[in-house]
OpenMM code with the backbone's topology and positions (N, CA, C; nanometers):
from openmm import Vec3, app, unit

residues = "MET THR ASP ASP LYS LEU LEU PHE GLU GLN ALA ILE GLY LYS VAL LYS PRO LEU LYS GLY ASP THR ILE HIS PHE ALA LYS LYS VAL SER LYS PRO LYS HIS TYR LEU HIS LYS LYS ASN LYS LEU LYS ASP ASN ASN LYS ALA LEU ALA GLN PHE HIS PHE SER ASP GLU PHE GLU PRO ASN LEU ASN THR GLN GLY PRO ILE LYS TYR VAL ARG THR ASP VAL ASP SER PHE GLU ALA LYS ASN LEU ARG ARG GLY ILE TYR SER PRO ASP LEU ILE LEU ASP LEU HIS GLY LEU ASP GLN HIS GLN ALA LYS LYS GLU ILE ALA ALA LEU LEU TYR ALA CYS GLN LYS GLU HIS ALA GLN CYS ILE CYS ILE VAL HIS GLY LEU GLY SER ARG VAL LEU LYS ASN LYS VAL PRO HIS TRP LEU VAL GLN HIS PRO ASP VAL MET ALA PHE HIS GLN ALA PRO LEU GLU TRP GLY GLY ASN GLY ALA LEU LEU ALA LEU ILE GLU LEU LYS ASP LYS PHE THR LYS ASN".split()
positions = [
    Vec3(-10.8938, 4.0478, 7.1119),
    Vec3(-11.0035, 4.0302, 7.0184),
    Vec3(-11.0021, 4.1410, 6.9134),
    Vec3(-11.0473, 4.1038, 6.7945),
    Vec3(-11.0539, 4.2042, 6.6891),
    Vec3(-11.1806, 4.2852, 6.7063),
    Vec3(-11.1852, 4.3961, 6.6394),
    Vec3(-11.3012, 4.4850, 6.6507),
    Vec3(-11.4293, 4.4166, 6.6040),
    Vec3(-11.4197, 4.3379, 6.4971),
    Vec3(-11.5392, 4.2698, 6.4446),
    Vec3(-11.5963, 4.1719, 6.5456),
    Vec3(-11.5096, 4.0937, 6.6079),
    Vec3(-11.5566, 3.9970, 6.7070),
    Vec3(-11.6174, 4.0674, 6.8267),
    Vec3(-11.5564, 4.1752, 6.8700),
    Vec3(-11.6066, 4.2514, 6.9844),
    Vec3(-11.7431, 4.3112, 6.9529),
    Vec3(-11.7551, 4.3691, 6.8352),
    Vec3(-11.8841, 4.4256, 6.7935),
    Vec3(-11.9916, 4.3170, 6.7860),
    Vec3(-11.9526, 4.1999, 6.7346),
    Vec3(-12.0476, 4.0893, 6.7246),
    Vec3(-12.0958, 4.0472, 6.8632),
    Vec3(-12.0026, 4.0304, 6.9566),
    Vec3(-12.0405, 3.9898, 7.0931),
    Vec3(-12.1299, 4.0936, 7.1582),
    Vec3(-12.1018, 4.2201, 7.1366),
    Vec3(-12.1840, 4.3264, 7.1955),
    Vec3(-12.3250, 4.3248, 7.1349),
    Vec3(-12.3341, 4.2994, 7.0044),
    Vec3(-12.4639, 4.3007, 6.9369),
    Vec3(-12.5474, 4.1789, 6.9748),
    Vec3(-12.4852, 4.0637, 6.9900),
    Vec3(-12.5579, 3.9399, 7.0144),
    Vec3(-12.5780, 3.9152, 7.1634),
    Vec3(-12.4824, 3.9441, 7.2429),
    Vec3(-12.4924, 3.9159, 7.3857),
    Vec3(-12.4407, 3.7774, 7.4164),
    Vec3(-12.4861, 3.7228, 7.5274),
    Vec3(-12.4409, 3.5894, 7.5693),
    Vec3(-12.5016, 3.4834, 7.4784),
    Vec3(-12.4227, 3.3882, 7.4397),
    Vec3(-12.4703, 3.2779, 7.3562),
    Vec3(-12.4334, 3.1463, 7.4217),
    Vec3(-12.5124, 3.0468, 7.3953),
    Vec3(-12.4881, 2.9130, 7.4482),
    Vec3(-12.4560, 2.8220, 7.3303),
    Vec3(-12.3449, 2.7516, 7.3344),
    Vec3(-12.3100, 2.6651, 7.2209),
    Vec3(-12.4114, 2.5522, 7.2030),
    Vec3(-12.4359, 2.5155, 7.0798),
    Vec3(-12.5284, 2.4069, 7.0482),
    Vec3(-12.4612, 2.2727, 7.0695),
    Vec3(-12.5408, 2.1771, 7.1106),
    Vec3(-12.4915, 2.0412, 7.1260),
    Vec3(-12.4985, 1.9731, 6.9900),
    Vec3(-12.3992, 1.8977, 6.9564),
    Vec3(-12.3988, 1.8269, 6.8283),
    Vec3(-12.4804, 1.6996, 6.8365),
    Vec3(-12.6113, 1.7092, 6.8107),
    Vec3(-12.6966, 1.5907, 6.8123),
    Vec3(-12.6749, 1.5095, 6.6851),
    Vec3(-12.6928, 1.3817, 6.6985),
    Vec3(-12.6865, 1.2983, 6.5790),
    Vec3(-12.8264, 1.2864, 6.5215),
    Vec3(-12.8343, 1.2866, 6.3923),
    Vec3(-12.9635, 1.2809, 6.3250),
    Vec3(-12.9845, 1.1403, 6.2723),
    Vec3(-13.1016, 1.0855, 6.2982),
    Vec3(-13.1361, 0.9530, 6.2479),
    Vec3(-13.2438, 0.9692, 6.1413),
    Vec3(-13.2060, 0.9409, 6.0180),
    Vec3(-13.3019, 0.9530, 5.9093),
    Vec3(-13.3899, 0.8290, 5.9041),
    Vec3(-13.5150, 0.8515, 5.8662),
    Vec3(-13.6067, 0.7385, 5.8522),
    Vec3(-13.5643, 0.6541, 5.7328),
    Vec3(-13.5836, 0.5253, 5.7444),
    Vec3(-13.5488, 0.4360, 5.6344),
    Vec3(-13.6471, 0.4574, 5.5201),
    Vec3(-13.5940, 0.4512, 5.3999),
    Vec3(-13.6811, 0.4636, 5.2833),
    Vec3(-13.7585, 0.3348, 5.2658),
    Vec3(-13.8878, 0.3510, 5.2462),
    Vec3(-13.9726, 0.2352, 5.2238),
    Vec3(-13.9910, 0.2208, 5.0736),
    Vec3(-13.9523, 0.1068, 5.0208),
    Vec3(-13.9678, 0.0876, 4.8771),
    Vec3(-14.1144, 0.0585, 4.8462),
    Vec3(-14.1548, 0.1046, 4.7295),
    Vec3(-14.2941, 0.0851, 4.6884),
    Vec3(-14.3129, -0.0583, 4.6420),
    Vec3(-14.4320, -0.1106, 4.6628),
    Vec3(-14.4579, -0.2480, 4.6184),
    Vec3(-14.4356, -0.2611, 4.4677),
    Vec3(-14.3912, -0.3778, 4.4270),
    Vec3(-14.3589, -0.3997, 4.2858),
    Vec3(-14.4804, -0.3835, 4.1951),
    Vec3(-14.6004, -0.4202, 4.2443),
    Vec3(-14.7181, -0.4053, 4.1577),
    Vec3(-14.7474, -0.2579, 4.1311),
    Vec3(-14.7124, -0.1690, 4.2244),
    Vec3(-14.7316, -0.0257, 4.2039),
    Vec3(-14.6394, 0.0234, 4.0926),
    Vec3(-14.5125, -0.0191, 4.0981),
    Vec3(-14.4170, 0.0232, 3.9966),
    Vec3(-14.4579, -0.0274, 3.8591),
    Vec3(-14.5110, -0.1492, 3.8533),
    Vec3(-14.5554, -0.2051, 3.7262),
    Vec3(-14.6692, -0.1217, 3.6671),
    Vec3(-14.7653, -0.0834, 3.7517),
    Vec3(-14.8772, -0.0007, 3.7042),
    Vec3(-14.8273, 0.1350, 3.6567),
    Vec3(-14.7313, 0.1915, 3.7308),
    Vec3(-14.6779, 0.3221, 3.6948),
    Vec3(-14.6073, 0.3162, 3.5600),
    Vec3(-14.5279, 0.2113, 3.5375),
    Vec3(-14.4582, 0.1966, 3.4096),
    Vec3(-14.5561, 0.1750, 3.2951),
    Vec3(-14.6623, 0.0996, 3.3214),
    Vec3(-14.7636, 0.0745, 3.2183),
    Vec3(-14.8337, 0.2049, 3.1803),
    Vec3(-14.8661, 0.2875, 3.2811),
    Vec3(-14.9293, 0.4161, 3.2560),
    Vec3(-14.8364, 0.5067, 3.1756),
    Vec3(-14.7071, 0.5045, 3.2101),
    Vec3(-14.6079, 0.5843, 3.1397),
    Vec3(-14.5984, 0.5408, 2.9935),
    Vec3(-14.6015, 0.4086, 2.9680),
    Vec3(-14.5971, 0.3576, 2.8311),
    Vec3(-14.7210, 0.4002, 2.7525),
    Vec3(-14.8387, 0.3975, 2.8167),
    Vec3(-14.9618, 0.4410, 2.7499),
    Vec3(-14.9536, 0.5879, 2.7122),
    Vec3(-14.9037, 0.6721, 2.8047),
    Vec3(-14.8894, 0.8146, 2.7752),
    Vec3(-14.7903, 0.8374, 2.6624),
    Vec3(-14.6831, 0.7583, 2.6614),
    Vec3(-14.5830, 0.7710, 2.5560),
    Vec3(-14.6442, 0.7336, 2.4212),
    Vec3(-14.7263, 0.6295, 2.4194),
    Vec3(-14.7909, 0.5878, 2.2953),
    Vec3(-14.8860, 0.6961, 2.2455),
    Vec3(-14.9583, 0.7593, 2.3383),
    Vec3(-15.0483, 0.8676, 2.2987),
    Vec3(-14.9714, 0.9859, 2.2419),
    Vec3(-14.8505, 1.0094, 2.2943),
    Vec3(-14.7721, 1.1249, 2.2516),
    Vec3(-14.7029, 1.1017, 2.1180),
    Vec3(-14.7015, 0.9793, 2.0689),
    Vec3(-14.6353, 0.9520, 1.9422),
    Vec3(-14.7390, 0.9367, 1.8320),
    Vec3(-14.7622, 1.0444, 1.7630),
    Vec3(-14.8550, 1.0457, 1.6514),
    Vec3(-14.7750, 1.0141, 1.5260),
    Vec3(-14.8308, 0.9323, 1.4379),
    Vec3(-14.7577, 0.8945, 1.3170),
    Vec3(-14.7802, 0.9985, 1.2077),
    Vec3(-14.6736, 1.0670, 1.1721),
    Vec3(-14.6770, 1.1622, 1.0618),
    Vec3(-14.6172, 1.0945, 0.9400),
    Vec3(-14.6848, 1.1053, 0.8278),
    Vec3(-14.6343, 1.0466, 0.7044),
    Vec3(-14.5444, 1.1469, 0.6326),
    Vec3(-14.4319, 1.0978, 0.5837),
    Vec3(-14.3429, 1.1840, 0.5053),
    Vec3(-14.3853, 1.1896, 0.3593),
    Vec3(-14.4689, 1.0951, 0.3175),
    Vec3(-14.5126, 1.0912, 0.1783),
    Vec3(-14.6313, 1.1834, 0.1517),
    Vec3(-14.7050, 1.2196, 0.2562),
    Vec3(-14.8241, 1.3038, 0.2392),
    Vec3(-14.7837, 1.4424, 0.1903),
    Vec3(-14.8444, 1.4865, 0.0821),
    Vec3(-14.8163, 1.6183, 0.0256),
    Vec3(-14.9446, 1.7022, 0.0266),
    Vec3(-14.9631, 1.7872, 0.1266),
    Vec3(-15.0836, 1.8702, 0.1308),
    Vec3(-15.0768, 1.9807, 0.0267),
    Vec3(-15.1900, 2.0340, -0.0074),
    Vec3(-15.1982, 2.1429, -0.1033),
    Vec3(-15.1853, 2.2750, -0.0275),
    Vec3(-15.0627, 2.3131, 0.0015),
    Vec3(-15.0369, 2.4371, 0.0748),
    Vec3(-14.9925, 2.5458, -0.0216),
    Vec3(-15.0233, 2.6681, 0.0134),
    Vec3(-14.9839, 2.7828, -0.0679),
    Vec3(-14.8317, 2.7955, -0.0669),
    Vec3(-14.7697, 2.7891, -0.1827),
    Vec3(-14.6235, 2.8004, -0.1904),
    Vec3(-14.5798, 2.9447, -0.2135),
    Vec3(-14.6727, 3.0310, -0.2473),
    Vec3(-14.6422, 3.1730, -0.2672),
    Vec3(-14.6722, 3.2479, -0.1374),
    Vec3(-14.5785, 3.3278, -0.0927),
    Vec3(-14.5989, 3.4068, 0.0280),
    Vec3(-14.5784, 3.3226, 0.1533),
    Vec3(-14.6238, 3.3748, 0.2667),
    Vec3(-14.6033, 3.3028, 0.3932),
    Vec3(-14.6862, 3.1747, 0.3982),
    Vec3(-14.6307, 3.0741, 0.4636),
    Vec3(-14.6983, 2.9449, 0.4752),
    Vec3(-14.8153, 2.9582, 0.5723),
    Vec3(-14.9313, 2.9035, 0.5321),
    Vec3(-15.0486, 2.9088, 0.6194),
    Vec3(-15.1419, 2.7942, 0.5864),
    Vec3(-15.2248, 2.7612, 0.6855),
    Vec3(-15.3205, 2.6518, 0.6704),
    Vec3(-15.4359, 2.6764, 0.7659),
    Vec3(-15.5579, 2.6471, 0.7202),
    Vec3(-15.6762, 2.6515, 0.8052),
    Vec3(-15.7589, 2.5278, 0.7750),
    Vec3(-15.7913, 2.4529, 0.8794),
    Vec3(-15.8738, 2.3331, 0.8640),
    Vec3(-16.0097, 2.3742, 0.8081),
    Vec3(-16.0751, 2.2858, 0.7330),
    Vec3(-16.1991, 2.3211, 0.6623),
    Vec3(-16.3120, 2.3647, 0.7555),
    Vec3(-16.3174, 2.3136, 0.8783),
    Vec3(-16.4267, 2.3504, 0.9683),
    Vec3(-16.3934, 2.4704, 1.0572),
    Vec3(-16.2824, 2.5409, 1.0257),
    Vec3(-16.2381, 2.6547, 1.1063),
    Vec3(-16.2460, 2.7813, 1.0211),
    Vec3(-16.2818, 2.8919, 1.0845),
    Vec3(-16.2919, 3.0206, 1.0164),
    Vec3(-16.1536, 3.0635, 0.9660),
    Vec3(-16.1443, 3.1031, 0.8404),
    Vec3(-16.0158, 3.1413, 0.7810),
    Vec3(-15.9564, 3.2654, 0.8480),
    Vec3(-16.0379, 3.3381, 0.9223),
    Vec3(-15.9915, 3.4567, 0.9937),
    Vec3(-15.8891, 3.4213, 1.1019),
    Vec3(-15.8926, 3.2954, 1.1476),
    Vec3(-15.7985, 3.2527, 1.2521),
    Vec3(-15.6539, 3.2602, 1.2034),
    Vec3(-15.6294, 3.2310, 1.0764),
    Vec3(-15.4932, 3.2416, 1.0224),
    Vec3(-15.4464, 3.3868, 1.0268),
    Vec3(-15.5369, 3.4795, 0.9985),
    Vec3(-15.5024, 3.6224, 1.0061),
    Vec3(-15.4704, 3.6623, 1.1500),
    Vec3(-15.5485, 3.6078, 1.2434),
    Vec3(-15.5222, 3.6382, 1.3842),
    Vec3(-15.3842, 3.5874, 1.4269),
    Vec3(-15.3447, 3.4698, 1.3771),
    Vec3(-15.2118, 3.4173, 1.4070),
    Vec3(-15.1040, 3.5077, 1.3460),
    Vec3(-15.1255, 3.5497, 1.2215),
    Vec3(-15.0282, 3.6350, 1.1522),
    Vec3(-15.0135, 3.7696, 1.2224),
    Vec3(-15.1241, 3.8239, 1.2691),
    Vec3(-15.1227, 3.9562, 1.3341),
    Vec3(-15.0693, 3.9522, 1.4765),
    Vec3(-15.0495, 3.8331, 1.5299),
    Vec3(-14.9977, 3.8234, 1.6668),
    Vec3(-15.1052, 3.8388, 1.7726),
    Vec3(-15.2323, 3.8174, 1.7355),
    Vec3(-15.3423, 3.8240, 1.8320),
    Vec3(-15.3228, 3.7151, 1.9381),
    Vec3(-15.2771, 3.5985, 1.8929),
    Vec3(-15.2484, 3.4885, 1.9848),
    Vec3(-15.1004, 3.4920, 2.0209),
    Vec3(-15.0713, 3.4671, 2.1456),
    Vec3(-14.9307, 3.4490, 2.1823),
    Vec3(-14.9152, 3.3045, 2.2279),
    Vec3(-14.8021, 3.2425, 2.1955),
    Vec3(-14.7870, 3.0998, 2.2225),
    Vec3(-14.7814, 3.0663, 2.3718),
    Vec3(-14.8523, 2.9587, 2.4063),
    Vec3(-14.8482, 2.9054, 2.5421),
    Vec3(-14.7280, 2.8125, 2.5583),
    Vec3(-14.6908, 2.7447, 2.4496),
    Vec3(-14.5748, 2.6548, 2.4498),
    Vec3(-14.4909, 2.6838, 2.3259),
    Vec3(-14.3584, 2.6747, 2.3421),
    Vec3(-14.2666, 2.6985, 2.2302),
    Vec3(-14.1749, 2.5774, 2.2170),
    Vec3(-14.1607, 2.5287, 2.0953),
    Vec3(-14.0726, 2.4159, 2.0669),
    Vec3(-13.9652, 2.4616, 1.9695),
    Vec3(-13.8387, 2.4468, 2.0087),
    Vec3(-13.7268, 2.4826, 1.9222),
    Vec3(-13.6673, 2.3543, 1.8644),
    Vec3(-13.6707, 2.3406, 1.7336),
    Vec3(-13.6242, 2.2192, 1.6665),
    Vec3(-13.4805, 2.2304, 1.6160),
    Vec3(-13.4115, 2.3396, 1.6467),
    Vec3(-13.2735, 2.3556, 1.6003),
    Vec3(-13.1882, 2.2377, 1.6462),
    Vec3(-13.1116, 2.1823, 1.5542),
    Vec3(-13.0200, 2.0735, 1.5863),
    Vec3(-13.0822, 1.9347, 1.5808),
    Vec3(-13.2113, 1.9251, 1.5534),
    Vec3(-13.2767, 1.7945, 1.5476),
    Vec3(-13.2872, 1.7465, 1.4031),
    Vec3(-13.2841, 1.6148, 1.3839),
    Vec3(-13.3083, 1.5608, 1.2508),
    Vec3(-13.4594, 1.5401, 1.2330),
    Vec3(-13.5017, 1.4947, 1.1155),
    Vec3(-13.6451, 1.4792, 1.0861),
    Vec3(-13.7137, 1.3849, 1.1843),
    Vec3(-13.6505, 1.2727, 1.2125),
    Vec3(-13.7102, 1.1726, 1.3008),
    Vec3(-13.7313, 1.2292, 1.4407),
    Vec3(-13.6300, 1.2956, 1.4929),
    Vec3(-13.6408, 1.3560, 1.6265),
    Vec3(-13.7454, 1.4672, 1.6265),
    Vec3(-13.7468, 1.5475, 1.5214),
    Vec3(-13.8415, 1.6590, 1.5118),
    Vec3(-13.9855, 1.6079, 1.5113),
    Vec3(-14.0112, 1.5004, 1.4373),
    Vec3(-14.1464, 1.4418, 1.4348),
    Vec3(-14.1895, 1.3994, 1.5733),
    Vec3(-14.1009, 1.3324, 1.6465),
    Vec3(-14.1322, 1.2874, 1.7821),
    Vec3(-14.1598, 1.4054, 1.8744),
    Vec3(-14.0787, 1.5094, 1.8626),
    Vec3(-14.0964, 1.6273, 1.9488),
    Vec3(-14.2280, 1.6995, 1.9188),
    Vec3(-14.2649, 1.7076, 1.7914),
    Vec3(-14.3908, 1.7733, 1.7547),
    Vec3(-14.5093, 1.6919, 1.8063),
    Vec3(-14.5022, 1.5602, 1.7927),
    Vec3(-14.6092, 1.4741, 1.8440),
    Vec3(-14.6225, 1.4905, 1.9961),
    Vec3(-14.5105, 1.4940, 2.0648),
    Vec3(-14.5123, 1.5118, 2.2102),
    Vec3(-14.5666, 1.6496, 2.2469),
    Vec3(-14.5323, 1.7508, 2.1684),
    Vec3(-14.5828, 1.8862, 2.1934),
    Vec3(-14.7342, 1.8915, 2.1779),
    Vec3(-14.7859, 1.8284, 2.0730),
    Vec3(-14.9301, 1.8303, 2.0499),
    Vec3(-15.0040, 1.7539, 2.1598),
    Vec3(-14.9424, 1.6491, 2.2116),
    Vec3(-14.9999, 1.5771, 2.3255),
    Vec3(-14.9971, 1.6661, 2.4498),
    Vec3(-14.8852, 1.7364, 2.4692),
    Vec3(-14.8707, 1.8255, 2.5851),
    Vec3(-14.9721, 1.9403, 2.5799),
    Vec3(-15.0108, 1.9821, 2.4604),
    Vec3(-15.1101, 2.0897, 2.4476),
    Vec3(-15.2397, 2.0523, 2.5176),
    Vec3(-15.2835, 1.9284, 2.5002),
    Vec3(-15.4064, 1.8825, 2.5646),
    Vec3(-15.3881, 1.8772, 2.7159),
    Vec3(-15.2738, 1.8291, 2.7575),
    Vec3(-15.2450, 1.8136, 2.9000),
    Vec3(-15.2330, 1.9491, 2.9699),
    Vec3(-15.1709, 2.0452, 2.9023),
    Vec3(-15.1443, 2.1775, 2.9601),
    Vec3(-15.2492, 2.2824, 2.9201),
    Vec3(-15.3469, 2.2435, 2.8410),
    Vec3(-15.4496, 2.3356, 2.7900),
    Vec3(-15.3863, 2.4534, 2.7148),
    Vec3(-15.2907, 2.4220, 2.6298),
    Vec3(-15.2220, 2.5230, 2.5498),
    Vec3(-15.2908, 2.5321, 2.4143),
    Vec3(-15.3502, 2.6472, 2.3864),
    Vec3(-15.4258, 2.6634, 2.2623),
    Vec3(-15.3387, 2.7123, 2.1469),
    Vec3(-15.2335, 2.7857, 2.1778),
    Vec3(-15.1463, 2.8384, 2.0727),
    Vec3(-15.0035, 2.7927, 2.1006),
    Vec3(-14.9372, 2.7441, 1.9959),
    Vec3(-14.7988, 2.6989, 2.0098),
    Vec3(-14.7125, 2.7646, 1.9038),
    Vec3(-14.5841, 2.7704, 1.9328),
    Vec3(-14.4867, 2.8206, 1.8361),
    Vec3(-14.3847, 2.7106, 1.8133),
    Vec3(-14.3647, 2.6746, 1.6887),
    Vec3(-14.2641, 2.5753, 1.6528),
    Vec3(-14.1555, 2.6474, 1.5736),
    Vec3(-14.0375, 2.6559, 1.6331),
    Vec3(-13.9242, 2.7225, 1.5696),
    Vec3(-13.8446, 2.6150, 1.4947),
    Vec3(-13.8533, 2.6179, 1.3620),
    Vec3(-13.7849, 2.5178, 1.2800),
    Vec3(-13.6567, 2.5724, 1.2205),
    Vec3(-13.6412, 2.7016, 1.2188),
    Vec3(-13.5225, 2.7637, 1.1602),
    Vec3(-13.5285, 2.7603, 1.0082),
    Vec3(-13.4219, 2.8074, 0.9467),
    Vec3(-13.4170, 2.8083, 0.8005),
    Vec3(-13.3216, 2.7012, 0.7500),
    Vec3(-13.1958, 2.7096, 0.7877),
    Vec3(-13.0972, 2.6067, 0.7525),
    Vec3(-13.1083, 2.5589, 0.6103),
    Vec3(-13.1150, 2.4273, 0.5946),
    Vec3(-13.1259, 2.3689, 0.4604),
    Vec3(-13.2719, 2.3545, 0.4171),
    Vec3(-13.3619, 2.4117, 0.4924),
    Vec3(-13.5059, 2.4175, 0.4630),
    Vec3(-13.5769, 2.2823, 0.4726),
    Vec3(-13.5110, 2.1790, 0.5233),
    Vec3(-13.5745, 2.0481, 0.5345),
    Vec3(-13.6896, 2.0552, 0.6347),
    Vec3(-13.6604, 2.1004, 0.7569),
    Vec3(-13.7667, 2.1099, 0.8581),
    Vec3(-13.8671, 2.2189, 0.8230),
    Vec3(-13.8214, 2.3267, 0.7612),
    Vec3(-13.9125, 2.4340, 0.7210),
    Vec3(-14.0201, 2.3795, 0.6263),
    Vec3(-13.9823, 2.2856, 0.5400),
    Vec3(-14.0774, 2.2257, 0.4466),
    Vec3(-14.1588, 2.1137, 0.5103),
    Vec3(-14.0976, 2.0356, 0.5982),
    Vec3(-14.1643, 1.9175, 0.6550),
    Vec3(-14.2633, 1.9516, 0.7664),
    Vec3(-14.2308, 2.0467, 0.8532),
    Vec3(-14.3156, 2.0769, 0.9692),
    Vec3(-14.4597, 2.1088, 0.9283),
    Vec3(-14.4832, 2.1967, 0.8286),
    Vec3(-14.6225, 2.2224, 0.7878),
    Vec3(-14.6932, 2.0966, 0.7360),
    Vec3(-14.6196, 2.0104, 0.6638),
    Vec3(-14.6783, 1.8868, 0.6109),
    Vec3(-14.7212, 1.7947, 0.7246),
    Vec3(-14.6436, 1.7925, 0.8329),
    Vec3(-14.6790, 1.7092, 0.9481),
    Vec3(-14.7973, 1.7688, 1.0241),
    Vec3(-14.7954, 1.9006, 1.0427),
    Vec3(-14.9031, 1.9647, 1.1208),
    Vec3(-15.0392, 1.9481, 1.0546),
    Vec3(-15.0440, 1.9544, 0.9223),
    Vec3(-15.1700, 1.9385, 0.8491),
    Vec3(-15.2340, 1.8029, 0.8787),
    Vec3(-15.1521, 1.7022, 0.9061),
    Vec3(-15.2018, 1.5664, 0.9268),
    Vec3(-15.2630, 1.5446, 1.0647),
    Vec3(-15.2321, 1.6298, 1.1615),
    Vec3(-15.2788, 1.6073, 1.2978),
    Vec3(-15.4193, 1.6637, 1.3163),
    Vec3(-15.5121, 1.5845, 1.3733),
    Vec3(-15.6515, 1.6291, 1.3859),
    Vec3(-15.6724, 1.7446, 1.4832),
    Vec3(-15.5792, 1.7694, 1.5753),
    Vec3(-15.5963, 1.8783, 1.6724),
    Vec3(-15.5528, 2.0143, 1.6189),
    Vec3(-15.4787, 2.0162, 1.5078),
    Vec3(-15.4289, 2.1428, 1.4528),
    Vec3(-15.5407, 2.2083, 1.3726),
    Vec3(-15.5862, 2.3239, 1.4214),
    Vec3(-15.6946, 2.3967, 1.3557),
    Vec3(-15.6423, 2.4883, 1.2452),
    Vec3(-15.5295, 2.5536, 1.2731),
    Vec3(-15.4723, 2.6476, 1.1766),
    Vec3(-15.3270, 2.6730, 1.2140),
    Vec3(-15.2490, 2.7158, 1.1151),
    Vec3(-15.1149, 2.7651, 1.1444),
    Vec3(-15.0786, 2.8710, 1.0433),
    Vec3(-14.9814, 2.9526, 1.0809),
    Vec3(-14.9350, 3.0603, 0.9942),
    Vec3(-14.7899, 3.0878, 1.0287),
    Vec3(-14.7170, 3.1356, 0.9294),
    Vec3(-14.5799, 3.1786, 0.9570),
    Vec3(-14.5850, 3.2772, 1.0725),
    Vec3(-14.4951, 3.2616, 1.1672),
    Vec3(-14.4975, 3.3426, 1.2890),
    Vec3(-14.4637, 3.4885, 1.2600),
    Vec3(-14.5189, 3.5799, 1.3405),
    Vec3(-14.4745, 3.7194, 1.3321),
    Vec3(-14.3263, 3.7274, 1.3718),
    Vec3(-14.2606, 3.8377, 1.3380),
    Vec3(-14.1172, 3.8513, 1.3647),
    Vec3(-14.0824, 3.8285, 1.5109),
    Vec3(-14.1673, 3.8735, 1.6021),
    Vec3(-14.1367, 3.8597, 1.7448),
    Vec3(-14.1292, 3.7140, 1.7899),
    Vec3(-14.1906, 3.6217, 1.7145),
    Vec3(-14.1888, 3.4796, 1.7510),
    Vec3(-14.1049, 3.3954, 1.6564),
    Vec3(-14.0292, 3.4571, 1.5677),
    Vec3(-13.9388, 3.3792, 1.4829),
    Vec3(-13.9533, 3.4049, 1.3345),
    Vec3(-14.0567, 3.4768, 1.2945),
    Vec3(-14.0735, 3.5131, 1.1540),
    Vec3(-14.0715, 3.3951, 1.0595),
    Vec3(-13.9880, 3.4039, 0.9576),
    Vec3(-13.9797, 3.3035, 0.8524),
    Vec3(-13.9274, 3.1683, 0.9034),
    Vec3(-13.8670, 3.1667, 1.0214),
    Vec3(-13.8105, 3.0437, 1.0755),
    Vec3(-13.8986, 2.9773, 1.1801),
    Vec3(-14.0275, 3.0149, 1.1834),
    Vec3(-14.1163, 2.9578, 1.2857),
    Vec3(-14.2612, 2.9592, 1.2380),
    Vec3(-14.3415, 2.8757, 1.3016),
    Vec3(-14.4857, 2.8707, 1.2753),
    Vec3(-14.5609, 2.8888, 1.4066),
    Vec3(-14.6703, 2.9629, 1.4011),
    Vec3(-14.7651, 2.9683, 1.5128),
    Vec3(-14.8816, 2.8794, 1.4737),
    Vec3(-14.9237, 2.7942, 1.5653),
    Vec3(-15.0340, 2.7025, 1.5356),
    Vec3(-15.1418, 2.7149, 1.6426),
    Vec3(-15.2642, 2.7009, 1.5995),
    Vec3(-15.3799, 2.7045, 1.6880),
    Vec3(-15.4277, 2.5608, 1.7071),
    Vec3(-15.4425, 2.5209, 1.8331),
    Vec3(-15.4735, 2.3818, 1.8655),
    Vec3(-15.6147, 2.3724, 1.9222),
    Vec3(-15.6884, 2.2733, 1.8742),
    Vec3(-15.8219, 2.2457, 1.9285),
    Vec3(-15.8058, 2.1647, 2.0565),
    Vec3(-15.8586, 2.2191, 2.1648),
    Vec3(-15.8477, 2.1516, 2.2931),
    Vec3(-15.9667, 2.0592, 2.3119),
    Vec3(-15.9375, 1.9376, 2.3509),
    Vec3(-16.0414, 1.8398, 2.3803),
    Vec3(-16.0656, 1.8447, 2.5303),
    Vec3(-16.1865, 1.8784, 2.5707),
    Vec3(-16.2176, 1.8874, 2.7133),
    Vec3(-16.2378, 1.7472, 2.7681),
    Vec3(-16.1414, 1.7016, 2.8481),
    Vec3(-16.1476, 1.5642, 2.9026),
    Vec3(-16.2288, 1.5562, 3.0318),
    Vec3(-16.2676, 1.6715, 3.0830),
    Vec3(-16.3411, 1.6711, 3.2091),
    Vec3(-16.4886, 1.6889, 3.1808),
    Vec3(-16.5694, 1.5994, 3.2327),
    Vec3(-16.7131, 1.6110, 3.2140),
    Vec3(-16.7747, 1.6706, 3.3386),
    Vec3(-16.8711, 1.7565, 3.3206),
    Vec3(-16.9375, 1.8194, 3.4341),
    Vec3(-17.0462, 1.7271, 3.4875),
    Vec3(-17.0543, 1.7204, 3.6175),
    Vec3(-17.1551, 1.6361, 3.6813),
    Vec3(-17.2828, 1.7128, 3.7026),
] * unit.nanometer
topology = app.Topology()
chain = topology.addChain("A")
for resn in residues:
    res = topology.addResidue(resn, chain)
    for name in ("N", "CA", "C"):
        topology.addAtom(name, app.Element.getBySymbol(name[0]), res)
């Protein structure tokens, strides 16, 4: 015997070999078809809610000088400053690199839907610089969504000129009894 085996036997002592039992797995029970139908219907409803229609023709009156920013009329303009100063840190981050306009619109709509589901009040959308297509379009789309309270060009730590921080109005879906 080698030294390792001898040391192992001394450390462990007497051992009894295990019997090779056969394992019988329980059969999978398939779910009733009406359950699957309801589940698919619910999934389709959620998908429809997550797809908000953004118009490409809508041209908001955004400040073209300096950093891009927006504050909804019923929101305190100080919120844009808080976003710029980094007072808010994003709960969710969406990176749009490599996506075309159509894909980016879908992802932003899904993100805004996820904000309500996840109770995310601040988001970061990284659009990059590239050919500036998404850099120009993303603010135009965000202005159209009723849940977007404000947005501002992100501080450097969250992407700077290639990203936006947005503040989202959370709709409380739970009623207190």
